[in-house]
LOKOLMI-377778 format. One line per 4 residues: number of its first residue (from 0); their letters; for each residue x, y, z of C-alpha. Coordinates in steps of 0.5 Angstrom, whole numbers, plus 500, padded with zeros to 3 digits. Layout:
NUM	A	X,Y,Z ~ ...
END
This chain:
0	MNNG	319,241,670 ~ 316,248,669 ~ 310,250,670 ~ 308,249,664
4	DWTD	308,242,665 ~ 305,242,671 ~ 299,245,669 ~ 299,240,663
8	IISS	299,234,669 ~ 294,238,673 ~ 289,238,666 ~ 290,231,664
12	YAPT	288,229,671 ~ 281,234,672 ~ 277,229,670 ~ 277,225,677
16	FGHT	274,231,680 ~ 267,231,681 ~ 264,237,681 ~ 264,243,676
20	SHLQ	259,248,680 ~ 265,252,682 ~ 268,253,675 ~ 268,260,673
24	GRSS	269,260,665 ~ 275,255,666 ~ 276,249,661 ~ 279,244,666
28	LLSD	275,242,671 ~ 281,245,677 ~ 279,252,679 ~ 284,257,679
32	AYVN	285,257,687 ~ 287,249,685 ~ 291,251,680 ~ 295,256,683
36	RLAT	295,252,690 ~ 300,247,685 ~ 303,251,682 ~ 305,255,688
40	FQIF	307,248,691 ~ 311,247,685 ~ 315,252,686 ~ 317,251,693
44	HSSK	319,244,692 ~ 323,246,686 ~ 327,250,691 ~ 327,244,696
48	TFEC	325,248,701 ~ 319,245,702 ~ 319,237,701 ~ 312,234,705
52	FPLE	307,228,703 ~ 301,230,701 ~ 296,229,706 ~ 300,235,709
56	ILGE	299,240,704 ~ 292,237,703 ~ 290,241,708 ~ 291,247,705
60	IIRF	288,244,698 ~ 281,242,701 ~ 279,249,703 ~ 278,251,696
64	IPNP	273,244,696 ~ 266,246,696 ~ 261,244,701 ~ 265,241,707
68	FVDT	264,235,711 ~ 257,235,715 ~ 254,229,719 ~ 250,225,714
72	PSTI	253,219,711 ~ 252,222,704 ~ 255,227,704 ~ 261,224,707
76	RAEL	261,219,703 ~ 260,225,697 ~ 267,229,699 ~ 271,224,701
80	HIIC	271,221,694 ~ 273,228,692 ~ 279,228,697 ~ 281,220,695
84	SVCR	280,224,687 ~ 285,230,689 ~ 289,224,693 ~ 289,220,686
88	LWRE	293,227,683 ~ 297,228,687 ~ 301,221,688 ~ 301,221,680
92	LCLS	305,228,681 ~ 309,226,687 ~ 312,218,684 ~ 315,222,679
96	DPRM	319,225,684 ~ 323,220,690 ~ 324,226,695 ~ 316,227,696
100	WSNV	316,221,700 ~ 321,222,704 ~ 316,225,710 ~ 309,221,711
104	YIDS	303,224,715 ~ 298,219,717 ~ 292,222,721 ~ 286,217,724
108	RSDS	281,221,720 ~ 284,221,714 ~ 284,214,709 ~ 289,211,712
112	GTVG	288,205,708 ~ 289,209,701 ~ 295,212,704 ~ 298,204,705
116	KWLC	296,203,698 ~ 301,208,696 ~ 307,208,699 ~ 307,200,697
120	RSRT	307,203,690 ~ 312,209,691 ~ 319,208,689 ~ 322,209,696
124	MPLS	320,208,703 ~ 319,213,708 ~ 324,216,712 ~ 319,220,717
128	ITLH	312,218,719 ~ 308,222,724 ~ 302,218,726 ~ 297,222,731
132	MHSW	290,218,733 ~ 285,224,734 ~ 279,222,739 ~ 274,218,737
136	SSTA	268,223,738 ~ 273,228,733 ~ 272,225,727 ~ 267,224,721
140	ADTT	265,217,724 ~ 263,220,730 ~ 255,222,728 ~ 255,216,722
144	YPSI	256,210,725 ~ 253,207,732 ~ 258,208,738 ~ 258,200,738
148	LRPR	261,199,732 ~ 267,205,732 ~ 272,202,736 ~ 272,197,731
152	LRFQ	271,201,725 ~ 278,204,727 ~ 281,198,728 ~ 280,195,721
156	IWIP	283,202,718 ~ 289,202,722 ~ 291,195,723 ~ 292,195,715
160	LMHI	296,201,716 ~ 301,198,720 ~ 303,192,717 ~ 305,195,711
164	LAQH	309,200,716 ~ 312,195,719 ~ 315,193,713 ~ 318,200,711
168	MARC	321,201,719 ~ 327,199,718 ~ 329,205,714 ~ 325,209,717
172	IRLE	329,215,721 ~ 324,219,725 ~ 318,217,728 ~ 313,222,731
176	LSAD	307,219,736 ~ 301,223,738 ~ 294,223,741 ~ 289,228,744
180	DEPA	285,222,749 ~ 286,217,753 ~ 282,212,748 ~ 286,215,742
184	TGDL	293,214,747 ~ 291,207,748 ~ 289,205,741 ~ 296,209,738
188	IHYI	300,205,743 ~ 298,198,742 ~ 298,199,734 ~ 305,201,735
192	NRYL	307,196,740 ~ 304,190,736 ~ 307,192,729 ~ 313,197,729
196	GGNS	320,197,730 ~ 324,202,731 ~ 331,199,730 ~ 333,205,726
200	IVEL	330,210,729 ~ 334,216,730 ~ 328,222,733 ~ 323,220,736
204	YLMI	318,225,738 ~ 312,222,743 ~ 306,228,744 ~ 301,226,749
208	HPLP	295,232,750 ~ 292,233,755 ~ 295,229,761 ~ 290,225,764
212	LFCQ	295,220,769 ~ 293,214,765 ~ 295,217,758 ~ 302,218,762
216	RLAA	302,211,765 ~ 301,208,758 ~ 306,212,754 ~ 311,210,759
220	EYVH	309,203,759 ~ 309,205,751 ~ 316,207,751 ~ 320,202,756
224	LLFK	317,197,750 ~ 320,200,745 ~ 326,201,748 ~ 327,194,750
228	GNMP	330,193,743 ~ 335,199,745 ~ 334,203,739 ~ 342,204,738
232	SLRL	341,209,733 ~ 337,214,737 ~ 340,221,737 ~ 334,226,739
236	LSLD	328,224,744 ~ 323,229,744 ~ 318,229,750 ~ 311,233,750
240	GIFV	307,232,755 ~ 310,226,759 ~ 316,225,762 ~ 318,218,762
244	LWGQ	322,214,769 ~ 328,211,765 ~ 331,206,770 ~ 334,200,765
248	HSNV	334,205,760 ~ 340,209,761 ~ 343,205,755 ~ 339,209,750
252	LSNL	340,216,754 ~ 347,215,754 ~ 346,216,746 ~ 342,221,745
256	THIR	345,228,743 ~ 339,232,742 ~ 334,232,748 ~ 327,236,747
260	LEYL	322,238,753 ~ 316,241,753 ~ 310,242,758 ~ 312,237,764
264	EGIF	306,240,768 ~ 299,238,770 ~ 298,231,774 ~ 303,227,773
268	VPTS	311,231,773 ~ 318,230,775 ~ 321,231,781 ~ 327,235,780
272	QELF	331,229,782 ~ 328,225,776 ~ 330,229,772 ~ 337,232,774
276	DFLR	339,224,774 ~ 335,224,767 ~ 340,228,764 ~ 345,226,768
280	SAIH	344,220,764 ~ 345,223,758 ~ 353,223,758 ~ 353,225,750
284	LTHL	348,231,751 ~ 350,237,746 ~ 343,240,745 ~ 338,240,750
288	HMQC	331,245,750 ~ 326,246,755 ~ 320,249,755 ~ 315,250,760
292	IQCS	318,245,766 ~ 316,244,772 ~ 317,239,778 ~ 314,237,783
296	DMDN	319,240,788 ~ 320,246,786 ~ 321,249,792 ~ 326,244,794
300	IALM	330,243,788 ~ 336,237,789 ~ 342,239,792 ~ 346,235,787
304	PPTL	345,238,780 ~ 348,234,774 ~ 354,237,770 ~ 352,237,762
308	SQLT	359,238,761 ~ 358,236,753 ~ 352,240,752 ~ 354,247,747
312	HLHF	346,249,745 ~ 341,250,751 ~ 334,254,750 ~ 329,255,756
316	SATH	323,258,757 ~ 320,259,762 ~ 312,261,764 ~ 313,262,771
320	YSSV	319,264,776 ~ 320,257,779 ~ 322,254,773 ~ 328,258,772
324	TLLD	331,255,779 ~ 332,248,775 ~ 336,253,770 ~ 341,256,775
328	ALDI	342,249,778 ~ 345,246,772 ~ 352,247,771 ~ 354,247,764
332	PALK	361,249,763 ~ 362,248,756 ~ 356,252,753 ~ 357,257,747
336	TVII	349,258,745 ~ 343,260,749 ~ 336,262,748 ~ 332,264,754
340	ELED	325,266,753 ~ 321,270,759 ~ 314,271,759 ~ 311,271,766
344	NDII	312,279,770 ~ 315,276,776 ~ 320,273,772 ~ 322,279,767
348	NQFF	322,285,772 ~ 326,280,778 ~ 331,275,772 ~ 337,279,772
352	VRSP	337,280,780 ~ 335,273,783 ~ 338,269,778 ~ 345,272,778
356	AVVR	349,264,775 ~ 344,265,769 ~ 347,272,768 ~ 354,269,768
360	MLRS	352,264,764 ~ 348,270,758 ~ 356,274,759 ~ 360,268,758
364	VSTA	357,264,752 ~ 359,266,745 ~ 352,267,742 ~ 344,270,747
368	ILSL	338,271,744 ~ 333,273,749 ~ 325,274,747 ~ 321,278,752
372	NCQH	314,281,753 ~ 315,289,750 ~ 311,291,756 ~ 318,290,759
376	MPTC	322,292,755 ~ 324,299,760 ~ 326,295,766 ~ 331,291,762
380	VDAF	334,296,758 ~ 339,296,763 ~ 341,291,764 ~ 341,288,757
384	STLP	347,293,757 ~ 351,288,761 ~ 350,283,756 ~ 355,285,750
388	NVIR	353,277,747 ~ 346,279,746 ~ 345,278,738 ~ 338,278,737
392	IDCR	333,280,742 ~ 325,277,740 ~ 319,283,742 ~ 312,282,742
396	GSPP	306,285,744 ~ 301,291,742 ~ 303,297,738 ~ 303,302,743
400	LMTA	307,297,748 ~ 313,297,742 ~ 313,305,741 ~ 314,305,749
404	AFHA	319,300,748 ~ 323,304,743 ~ 323,309,747 ~ 326,306,753
408	ILVH	332,304,749 ~ 333,311,746 ~ 333,314,753 ~ 337,308,757
412	SPMM	342,304,753 ~ 341,307,745 ~ 348,303,744 ~ 347,296,746
416	LKKV	344,295,739 ~ 350,296,735 ~ 351,288,733 ~ 344,287,735
420	ELYL	338,284,730 ~ 331,286,733 ~ 325,282,732 ~ 317,285,733
424	WCAD	311,280,733 ~ 306,285,733 ~ 300,281,736 ~ 295,286,731
428	NFPD	296,288,724 ~ 302,291,724 ~ 300,299,723 ~ 303,303,719
432	FLLA	305,308,725 ~ 310,303,728 ~ 313,301,722 ~ 315,308,721
436	SAVR	317,309,729 ~ 321,303,728 ~ 325,306,722 ~ 325,313,726
440	FASS	329,308,731 ~ 333,305,727 ~ 335,311,724 ~ 338,313,733
444	TTLH	341,308,733 ~ 347,302,729 ~ 342,297,729 ~ 344,292,724
448	MITV	337,290,723 ~ 330,291,724 ~ 325,284,723 ~ 318,287,724
452	RGHD	312,281,723 ~ 305,281,723 ~ 298,277,722 ~ 298,280,714
456	FEGK	305,284,714 ~ 312,281,714 ~ 318,286,712 ~ 324,288,714
460	VTVP	327,295,715 ~ 336,295,713 ~ 340,301,716 ~ 343,305,713
464	YQTY	336,307,710 ~ 335,314,706 ~ 327,315,708 ~ 320,311,710
468	AEEN	317,313,703 ~ 323,310,700 ~ 321,302,697 ~ 326,299,701
472	TRET	324,300,708 ~ 318,296,706 ~ 322,291,703 ~ 319,283,703
476	VCRP	323,278,707 ~ 323,271,702 ~ 324,267,708 ~ 320,269,715
480	APFV	324,270,721 ~ 321,265,725 ~ 320,268,732 ~ 322,264,737
484	YDLF	330,261,733 ~ 330,254,734 ~ 336,250,737 ~ 334,244,734
488	NS	335,246,726 ~ 341,251,727
END
């Protein structure tokens, strides 16, 4: 389908939009912003790099609709009518391509009943389902209906949807569940446990924020109930803000190849022994991502850490040095790729001195990626020169800090970047003087590539190059380089 065909289809459904006040001389009821956004989506979709359910795109499109949600019922109904009109347009476009329905995002603040009807009429069942329960106070209905009616209204919205999804779960391979307060967590767990199964799920993502003890217990109860079916196909488990004591479910862990543990801190955290037992049960684990992990006994780590004999990829992020002690304790003999993010001053300044096991790990792997704050680069460059396998360094900070980092490398160890990619993420808009500094830096080394990122600029400097003034020094990057390399997509 070319752009002309796409625009024709859009124009044919334009009368479903009720507003004409924003037209600017166009015969269609669609504004330029609508047409441009849809055309952009068509380009991405044709390249097979952007496939998702329309509600994800709707978040971008809705910005162009005038009169955002307000607290009066009449305007809410008017805006919901416009949103449903947009969705009807998307449905007609998307039913022609089954790939569009492979990923379904369902939000408790959206028209879930309409989503369910679309699923029934779609030609293919979803492979991925994302369910998010917002706190009721964050929904538009909070100011529209009496508080005594709100739980029943939410129930009426979600129950029909759960019935429909239950018919499609036999094919779903990815389930993502999230909630952002205690009542929402309770509702979500109740609905999922009652209406959905999990025998075909390959990837399970569970996110509970914030972290009250009540939510932790509810989520743990849900996971235990879900795992009664054993989930024989499960291979990837992601726990964000929650840790579950598995006990009798070790047979589920033994099938896992990917585990992601994030933000295990706060009120309810495991002991180091519980965490080690958890990892020890995953006997086929190959990819492990641990971010902001805390244990209740960080000062007295368990004496019998696991040997992760199958683990080949490790992504570790630490906000405090005590987290690094967990990494020191692990035995990972087959590790090939490691990504380490260091944030806290104490971690970076003493990492190479107090963590000899981690340094040995960095020297033994075939691929290492380090993510640092630029202000600590001067204290780390000498240590970097002893790590020949580091292929990429991510740096972030203000322009002056980045300039200081360049100078530190040039003075102390310019040859260490012979085969390294240096990624620079600027907290502010990336200024021209810093880009010029990056180019001068590249000319002084045998640096493979520099990628610079700011809020309003993305580009790369490749060497060899001619002069800063030439166009190739600000070549556009078609695919934004990720700030943090993701093992799960490698």
